[in-house]
N, C-alpha and C positions, 0 to 999 in steps of 0.2 A: 918815433921808432919805425924803422923800415924793415919789413919782413921780406926776405928773399924767397917768397913762396907765391906761386901763381894761383894755386887752388884756393878759392875763397873760403871753403869749409875749413881747410887746414889753417888758413890765415886767421880766421875767427877763433879757432881753438887756441892758437898761439897768443892771441890778444886778450884772452879772458882770464888769465891767471891773476892771482893776488898781487904778485910783484909787478906785473905789467901794469896793472891798474894804479899801483902806487906811484908810478913814474909821471903821471899827469895830474893836474889839479882836479879835473872832473872825475878821474878815476879814484882819487883819494876821497872825493865826496861820495862816490858809490860805495866804497869800502866802509866809510863811516856810517852810511845808511844801513848797510848789511849788519854791522856790528850793533847798531841801535835796535834793529829788529830781532836779531837772533842771539844776542849776547856776543861772545867772541865768535868769529866766523867758523 
């Protein structure tokens, strides 16, 4: 996923959403871990 944003702070904010994480295998792993720790996110 390419973000058309220069500002790295804004870029990070854009890449930390639930849906964004679901798009990659490693992101799904993170979401799974979050769910395991806190019930549903």
